[in-house]
C-alpha positions in Angstrom: 179.6 70.9 82.8 180.0 67.1 83.0 180.1 65.5 86.5 180.3 61.9 85.4 177.8 59.3 84.4 175.5 56.6 85.7 174.2 53.7 83.7 170.9 51.9 83.2 170.4 48.8 85.3 167.9 45.9 85.6 166.0 45.9 88.9 164.0 42.9 89.8 162.6 40.7 92.7 164.2 37.7 90.9 167.8 37.0 91.8 170.3 36.7 89.0 174.1 36.9 88.6 176.3 38.9 86.3 175.1 41.4 83.8 171.8 40.9 81.9 172.1 41.0 78.2 169.5 43.0 76.3 168.1 40.0 74.4 167.2 38.4 77.8 164.6 41.2 78.2 162.6 39.8 75.3 162.3 36.2 76.5 158.9 35.0 77.6 160.3 34.1 81.1 161.4 37.7 81.4 158.0 38.6 83.0 156.5 42.0 83.2 158.8 44.8 82.0 158.6 48.3 83.3 160.4 51.0 81.3 160.6 54.7 81.2 158.7 56.7 78.6 160.8 57.1 75.4 160.5 60.9 75.8 162.7 60.6 78.8 166.5 60.6 77.9 167.0 57.3 79.7 164.0 55.7 78.1 165.1 56.9 74.7 168.6 55.5 75.3 167.2 52.1 76.1 164.9 52.2 73.1 167.7 53.1 70.8 169.8 50.2 72.2 167.0 47.8 71.7 166.3 49.0 68.2 170.0 48.7 67.3 169.8 45.0 68.1 166.4 44.5 66.5 164.8 43.7 69.9 161.2 44.3 70.8 160.5 43.3 74.4 156.9 43.1 75.7 156.6 46.3 77.8 153.7 46.0 80.2 154.1 49.3 82.1 155.6 52.6 81.0 156.3 55.2 83.6 157.6 58.8 83.6 160.0 58.6 86.6 162.7 56.2 87.8 161.2 56.3 91.3 157.8 55.1 90.2 159.5 52.3 88.3 161.5 51.2 91.4 158.3 51.4 93.6 156.5 49.1 91.1 159.3 46.6 91.3 159.2 46.8 95.1 155.4 46.1 94.9 156.1 43.0 92.8 154.6 44.4 89.6 157.6 43.4 87.4 161.2 44.2 86.5 162.4 47.7 85.6 165.2 49.3 83.7 166.2 52.4 85.6 169.3 54.5 86.3 171.8 52.9 88.8 171.8 55.8 91.2 168.0 55.7 91.7 168.0 51.9 91.8 170.7 51.9 94.5 168.8 54.5 96.6 165.5 52.5 96.2 166.9 49.0 96.7 164.9 47.1 99.4 165.3 43.6 100.8 164.4 41.1 98.2 165.2 43.4 95.3 168.2 42.6 93.0 170.1 45.0 90.7 172.0 43.8 87.7 174.0 45.8 85.1 173.0 45.7 81.5 175.3 44.3 78.8 176.2 46.3 76.9 176.3 49.1 79.4 174.1 52.0 78.6 175.7 55.1 80.1 173.7 58.2 81.1 175.8 61.4 81.5 175.3 63.5 84.6 175.8 67.3 84.1 175.4 70.4 86.1 174.4 73.7 84.6 176.4 76.8 85.4 176.4 80.3 84.0 179.3 80.9 81.7 179.6 84.6 82.5 179.8 84.0 86.3 183.0 82.7 87.8 182.7 79.7 90.1 183.3 80.3 93.8 185.4 77.9 95.9 182.0 76.7 97.3 180.7 75.9 93.8 184.0 74.1 92.9 183.9 72.1 96.1 180.3 71.1 95.5 181.1 70.1 91.9 184.0 67.9 93.1 181.9 66.3 95.7 179.2 65.5 93.1 181.9 64.0 90.8 183.2 61.9 93.6 179.7 60.7 94.5 179.0 59.7 90.8 182.3 57.7 90.7 181.5 56.0 94.0 178.0 55.0 92.9 179.4 53.4 89.6 182.2 51.7 91.6 179.5 50.3 94.0 177.9 48.4 91.1 180.9 46.1 91.0 180.8 45.2 94.6 179.1 41.9 95.6 175.6 42.2 96.9 
């Protein structure tokens, strides 16, 4: 059952304004790039978008979790492409979050059993999760 979506974002210790275009990830001044393993759905989404544009950025560090990628950015190890919800949760002073252009959306779903009816508690939880997803995406458009 779909709850909404998040999107991949660029997390860095270097300030920037506006969305970052995918070709900017391939420039030599782009620095060290931290990405998720392509076996991760988000990592695969980024790799497909890069491949579609014929881009091959120099990836220095490949990780398996969004949290580790964010922690490496916080430690000054480079810039990362991670999901917006994790980036917002891990954002520390001196870190900067920028949307990607084009936006790479990652669906958020919840698994339920088809044969079991949803209780009002379940429905309430699902609605709260949908609202939280929408709030996190809306927060990306707010000035830092």
